[in-house]
MIZA-611652 format. One record per residue (C-alpha): z negated, x, y negated. Coordinates in Angstrom, 2 decimals. Layout:
BEGIN
PT         z         x         y
PT         Z         X         Y
...
END
This chain:
BEGIN
PT         z         x         y
PT      0.00      0.00      0.00
PT      0.87      1.24     -3.48
PT     -2.37      2.15     -5.26
PT     -1.26      0.39     -8.46
PT     -0.83     -2.87     -6.48
PT     -4.41     -2.80     -5.21
PT     -6.85     -5.21     -6.86
PT     -9.84     -5.39     -4.50
PT    -10.88     -3.04     -1.71
PT    -13.86     -4.18      0.37
PT    -15.15     -1.49      2.73
PT    -17.73     -2.12      5.48
PT    -19.60     -4.75      3.46
PT    -22.98     -5.80      4.86
PT    -25.04     -8.61      3.39
PT    -28.38     -9.63      4.86
PT    -31.04    -12.26      4.23
PT    -34.62    -11.12      4.75
PT    -36.59    -14.20      5.84
PT    -40.00    -14.77      7.43
PT    -38.26    -15.53     10.74
PT    -36.23    -12.32     10.73
PT    -33.14    -10.69      9.25
PT    -29.92    -12.70      9.08
PT    -26.82    -10.47      9.13
PT    -24.58    -12.93      7.28
PT    -21.86    -10.35      6.61
PT    -21.84     -7.49      9.09
PT    -19.27     -4.83      8.22
PT    -16.39     -6.75      6.61
PT    -13.41     -4.74      5.34
PT    -10.19     -5.97      3.72
PT     -7.89     -5.33      0.78
PT     -6.26     -7.59     -1.81
PT     -3.06     -6.91     -3.72
PT     -2.32     -8.02     -7.27
PT     -0.55    -11.36     -7.47
PT     -1.21    -12.37     -3.85
PT     -3.13    -15.20     -2.20
PT     -5.58    -14.10      0.47
PT     -7.04    -16.85      2.65
PT    -10.34    -16.35      4.48
PT    -10.71    -18.77      7.41
PT    -13.25    -19.49     10.11
PT    -15.78    -22.08     11.18
PT    -18.89    -22.94      9.17
PT    -21.46    -20.17      9.43
PT    -18.95    -17.34      9.79
PT    -19.81    -15.67      6.46
PT    -16.83    -16.67      4.31
PT    -18.77    -17.94      1.29
PT    -21.38    -15.17      1.48
PT    -18.56    -12.60      1.40
PT    -17.21    -14.17     -1.79
PT    -20.66    -14.41     -3.37
PT    -21.36    -10.78     -2.47
PT    -18.31     -9.73     -4.48
PT    -19.71    -11.41     -7.59
PT    -23.34    -10.48     -6.81
PT    -24.51    -14.11     -6.98
PT    -26.43    -14.25     -3.72
PT    -29.38    -16.59     -3.42
PT    -32.80    -15.05     -2.74
PT    -33.66    -13.44     -0.31
PT    -30.10    -12.21      0.31
PT    -28.71     -8.90     -0.88
PT    -25.91     -6.44     -0.23
PT    -27.43     -3.67      1.88
PT    -24.39     -1.47      2.57
PT    -20.70     -1.07      1.90
PT    -18.44     -0.77     -1.11
PT    -16.52     -3.31     -3.19
PT    -13.97     -1.45     -5.32
PT    -12.51     -3.63     -8.08
PT     -9.44     -2.17     -9.79
PT     -9.80     -3.35    -13.37
PT     -7.03     -2.92    -15.95
PT     -7.99     -3.18    -19.63
PT     -6.37     -2.50    -23.00
PT     -8.29      0.14    -24.96
PT     -6.83      1.11    -28.36
PT     -3.46     -0.23    -27.26
PT     -3.47      1.78    -24.04
PT     -3.68      0.39    -20.54
PT     -6.69      1.87    -18.76
PT     -7.41      1.42    -15.08
PT    -11.08      1.39    -14.22
PT    -12.23      1.34    -10.59
PT    -15.69     -0.16    -10.26
PT    -17.87     -0.38     -7.16
PT    -19.33     -3.86     -7.62
PT    -21.83     -3.29     -4.82
PT    -23.66     -0.69     -6.93
PT    -24.09     -2.91    -10.01
PT    -27.37     -4.65    -10.77
PT    -27.12     -8.37    -10.05
PT    -28.29     -9.26    -13.57
PT    -27.02     -6.19    -15.36
PT    -24.58     -6.23    -18.30
PT    -21.81     -4.55    -16.27
PT    -21.52     -7.30    -13.64
PT    -22.04    -10.02    -16.28
PT    -19.04     -8.63    -18.17
PT    -16.90     -9.02    -15.03
PT    -18.14    -12.43    -13.84
PT    -16.09    -15.20    -15.40
PT    -13.84    -12.78    -17.25
PT    -12.11    -10.57    -14.68
PT    -13.29    -12.41    -11.56
PT    -13.89    -16.17    -11.69
PT    -15.02    -18.56     -8.97
PT    -14.40    -22.23     -8.21
PT    -17.36    -23.50     -6.22
PT    -17.20    -25.88     -3.30
PT    -18.90    -28.88     -4.94
PT    -18.35    -29.25     -8.71
PT    -20.91    -32.04     -9.05
PT    -23.72    -29.60     -8.22
PT    -22.09    -26.55     -9.85
PT    -21.52    -28.12    -13.27
PT    -24.44    -29.02    -15.52
PT    -25.19    -32.77    -15.62
PT    -26.84    -32.56    -19.07
PT    -24.04    -30.75    -20.93
PT    -20.55    -32.01    -21.67
PT    -17.51    -30.53    -19.96
PT    -16.31    -29.12    -23.28
PT    -19.66    -27.51    -24.03
PT    -19.64    -25.67    -20.68
PT    -16.06    -24.42    -21.03
PT    -16.65    -23.30    -24.62
PT    -19.78    -21.42    -23.58
PT    -17.78    -19.44    -21.00
PT    -15.10    -18.64    -23.58
PT    -17.48    -17.51    -26.32
PT    -19.51    -15.44    -23.87
PT    -16.55    -13.16    -23.15
PT    -14.08    -13.54    -26.04
PT    -14.60    -12.85    -29.78
PT    -13.62    -16.34    -31.02
PT    -15.19    -18.92    -33.31
PT    -16.56    -22.25    -32.15
PT    -13.50    -24.14    -33.40
PT    -11.13    -21.66    -31.72
PT    -13.07    -21.97    -28.47
PT    -12.80    -25.77    -28.65
PT     -9.03    -25.62    -29.19
PT     -8.69    -23.23    -26.26
PT    -10.81    -25.51    -24.05
PT     -8.68    -28.55    -24.94
PT     -5.53    -26.61    -24.09
PT     -7.02    -25.54    -20.75
PT     -7.92    -29.12    -19.86
PT     -4.39    -30.18    -20.74
PT     -2.95    -27.38    -18.62
PT     -4.88    -28.41    -15.52
PT     -3.60    -31.97    -15.82
PT     -6.51    -33.88    -17.37
PT     -5.23    -36.78    -19.52
PT     -6.54    -37.15    -23.10
PT     -8.20    -33.70    -22.99
PT     -9.67    -33.96    -26.50
PT    -11.64    -37.06    -25.42
PT    -12.67    -35.56    -22.07
PT    -14.26    -32.64    -23.90
PT    -17.20    -34.89    -24.75
PT    -17.54    -36.38    -21.25
PT    -20.35    -35.53    -18.82
PT    -19.71    -34.61    -15.19
PT    -20.95    -37.95    -13.85
PT    -18.34    -39.71    -16.00
PT    -15.46    -37.96    -14.19
PT    -13.96    -38.51    -10.75
PT    -14.13    -35.82     -8.07
PT    -10.59    -34.66     -8.79
PT    -11.26    -34.54    -12.53
PT    -14.44    -32.50    -12.01
PT    -12.56    -30.03     -9.85
PT     -9.84    -29.69    -12.49
PT    -12.50    -29.13    -15.16
PT    -14.03    -26.39    -13.03
PT    -10.60    -24.77    -12.62
PT    -10.16    -24.91    -16.41
PT    -13.53    -23.18    -16.87
PT    -12.63    -20.51    -14.30
PT     -9.33    -19.81    -16.08
PT    -10.85    -19.80    -19.58
PT    -10.87    -16.00    -19.94
PT     -7.70    -15.17    -17.98
PT     -9.19    -13.62    -14.80
PT     -7.17    -11.28    -12.61
PT     -8.91    -12.66     -9.49
PT     -9.78    -16.31     -8.84
PT    -12.08    -17.03     -5.88
PT    -11.70    -20.64     -4.70
PT    -14.41    -21.67     -2.23
PT    -12.97    -24.70     -0.41
PT    -11.76    -26.28     -3.68
PT    -10.46    -29.44     -1.96
PT    -13.60    -30.39      0.00
PT    -14.50    -34.12     -0.24
PT    -11.25    -34.94     -2.07
PT     -8.69    -37.42     -0.80
PT     -5.43    -36.10      0.65
PT     -3.35    -36.87     -2.46
PT     -5.81    -35.15     -4.79
PT     -6.04    -32.18     -2.40
PT     -2.28    -31.70     -2.59
PT     -2.37    -31.92     -6.40
PT     -5.16    -29.31     -6.68
PT     -3.34    -26.89     -4.33
PT     -0.07    -27.35     -6.24
PT     -1.96    -26.70     -9.47
PT     -3.49    -23.48     -8.12
PT     -0.10    -22.25     -6.93
PT      1.51    -23.04    -10.29
PT     -1.27    -21.34    -12.28
PT     -1.13    -18.27    -10.02
PT      2.60    -17.86    -10.70
PT      2.28    -18.53    -14.43
PT     -0.71    -16.26    -15.06
PT      0.06    -13.54    -12.48
PT     -3.45    -13.66    -11.03
PT     -4.60    -13.23     -7.43
PT     -6.37    -15.95     -5.47
PT     -8.96    -15.58     -2.72
PT     -8.98    -18.97     -1.00
PT    -11.78    -19.89      1.40
PT    -10.91    -22.81      3.64
PT    -11.28    -24.42      7.07
PT     -7.85    -26.03      6.89
PT     -5.20    -23.93      8.62
PT     -2.52    -26.21      7.16
PT     -3.62    -25.08      3.70
PT     -3.49    -21.46      4.89
PT      0.11    -21.87      6.11
PT      1.10    -23.35      2.76
PT     -0.78    -21.07      0.36
PT     -1.48    -17.67      1.94
PT      0.29    -14.34      1.77
PT     -2.36    -12.61      3.91
PT     -5.07    -14.03      6.18
PT     -8.54    -12.79      7.13
PT    -10.05    -14.58     10.15
PT    -13.85    -14.26     10.18
PT    -16.33    -14.97     12.95
PT    -20.10    -14.55     12.69
PT    -19.94    -12.15      9.76
PT    -17.15     -9.88     11.03
PT    -13.36     -9.80     10.65
PT    -11.79    -10.91     13.92
PT     -8.19    -10.50     12.76
PT     -6.29     -9.75      9.59
PT     -2.62     -9.67      8.71
PT      0.37    -11.29      7.07
PT      0.29    -15.09      7.37
PT      3.60    -15.20      9.26
PT      2.44    -12.60     11.80
PT     -0.96    -14.23     12.31
PT      0.47    -17.74     12.77
PT      3.40    -16.78     14.99
PT      1.74    -14.00     16.97
PT     -2.07    -14.43     16.91
PT     -3.82    -11.62     18.80
PT     -7.53    -12.37     18.74
PT     -8.66    -15.11     21.20
PT    -10.57    -16.78     18.35
PT     -7.45    -17.00     16.16
PT     -5.50    -18.37     19.13
PT     -8.18    -21.02     19.74
PT     -8.20    -22.04     16.06
PT     -4.43    -22.50     16.07
PT     -4.51    -24.48     19.33
PT     -7.00    -26.90     17.79
PT     -4.55    -28.01     15.06
PT     -3.21    -31.53     15.76
PT      0.56    -31.37     16.36
PT      2.69    -33.90     14.54
PT      5.00    -35.81     16.90
PT      3.21    -34.59     20.03
PT      2.50    -37.31     22.56
PT     -1.26    -37.31     22.92
PT     -1.85    -40.69     24.55
PT     -4.74    -40.30     26.97
PT     -5.19    -36.63     26.03
PT     -7.97    -34.96     24.11
PT     -7.25    -32.53     21.30
PT     -7.87    -28.89     22.09
PT    -11.23    -27.65     20.84
PT    -13.24    -24.45     20.98
PT    -16.05    -24.80     23.48
PT    -19.56    -24.13     22.32
PT    -20.72    -23.48     18.78
PT    -21.17    -20.57     16.40
PT    -24.40    -18.84     17.60
PT    -27.67    -19.10     15.76
PT    -27.80    -16.27     13.17
PT    -31.19    -15.19     14.54
PT    -29.78    -14.92     18.08
PT    -26.61    -12.92     17.71
PT    -25.04    -12.07     21.08
PT    -24.70     -8.42     22.06
PT    -21.25     -6.89     22.28
PT    -18.41     -8.97     20.87
PT    -19.90    -11.88     18.89
PT    -17.22    -14.26     20.23
PT    -17.62    -13.45     23.93
PT    -19.87    -16.46     24.88
PT    -17.02    -18.81     23.87
PT    -14.04    -16.66     24.85
PT    -11.78    -17.68     27.76
PT    -10.54    -14.08     28.09
PT    -13.97    -12.42     28.17
PT    -14.16     -9.27     30.32
PT    -17.49     -9.24     32.25
PT    -19.77     -6.22     31.71
PT    -17.59     -5.10     28.82
PT    -17.24     -7.78     26.13
PT    -20.93     -8.67     26.47
PT    -22.06     -5.06     26.02
PT    -19.58     -3.22     23.77
PT    -19.01     -4.01     20.09
PT    -15.21     -4.03     19.62
PT    -13.74     -1.51     17.16
PT    -11.21     -2.49     14.50
PT     -7.81     -1.71     16.04
PT     -4.64     -1.12     14.01
PT     -1.86     -3.08     15.78
PT      0.79     -2.93     13.06
PT      1.36     -2.28      9.39
PT     -1.49     -4.03      7.52
PT     -2.42     -5.78     10.79
PT     -5.78     -5.28     12.48
PT     -7.75     -6.99     15.24
PT    -11.31     -6.51     16.52
PT    -11.03     -7.15     20.25
PT    -11.57     -5.06     23.38
PT     -8.33     -6.44     24.88
PT     -6.52     -4.02     22.57
PT     -8.90     -1.07     22.90
PT     -6.40      1.08     24.80
PT     -5.23      4.69     24.34
PT     -2.46      5.06     21.79
PT     -3.64      2.36     19.39
PT     -5.40      3.87     16.35
PT     -8.67      2.50     15.03
PT     -8.79      1.58     11.34
PT    -10.86      4.03      9.31
PT    -12.54      2.85      6.11
PT    -14.12      6.12      5.03
PT    -12.44      6.05      1.63
PT    -13.32      8.64     -1.01
PT    -15.19      7.53     -4.12
PT    -12.48      6.65     -6.67
PT    -12.72      7.90    -10.23
PT    -11.92      6.43    -13.62
PT     -8.28      7.09    -14.52
PT     -5.84      6.16    -17.24
PT     -2.53      4.43    -16.56
PT      0.17      5.21    -19.09
END
């Protein structure tokens, strides 16, 4: 990958929650890269660590969680005295409430949360919340911030945006609230937008409108999108690259076409088999499903985390040996002992510490 195309480089990220009942390894050695202008989809069942991975990037973990290891290199490009300067920042080293990460949150990296009704303030108007985000990061007056907020609401498809500025969240429909949250996320022109299941609890028509809006804004603004979802249909429609997660680790990663047409990990294969097929005669037949459930985080299985549910499990191997990350093609990796054979290289993430540099 061309270094100038790289936006985010996550290396062996580990996030843990220290509770009275024990340590929960919510993210256990996740590594992936994001290019500028691409859409990366992170998929997996509930409890696989998708949302915690995204929150770790922004350092907005709930207590008692914290990043305990790994690196999150964000390739930031800024204009300084008319010159374009590339700054590579390890987000994992920043203080969660420090000025450095606060300068990045909402400005360079923005996030759309899963449920806007609980993420937006019920006692402040939509306009007030968008204007606050704008004035926090941009040197504009109150009137300029209001005009910018109205334009953002208009851009995301909210009718009569000037009137909606003075509306509260409970006065808007679910689709309207989600559009308002998108407007707030885009208020400072981020280079990376993290969308955590942005279509949850919305009807099918509104879901399609929100996804079309995200795709249109991505093309117009040239930003990258990290989309967290359960819906593999959304992945097929939106993604350039896919990361399949299971129990805090990356099971498989690659180009969306390769992953969908030639899935390698048994978990990815099971997820794809579980998609209902349009036009398939299913009278008297049950839909394919993955047997069992995601294990309790306090009782992680030894060896491969997926082996208790895997139909291709190798006895005395998969239940004892943690699978390495195997390179099976260009930008294509899989963590499975079925591919741990001589001749296939393992992916190394021992990257050197990058330095501040200037791009002319």
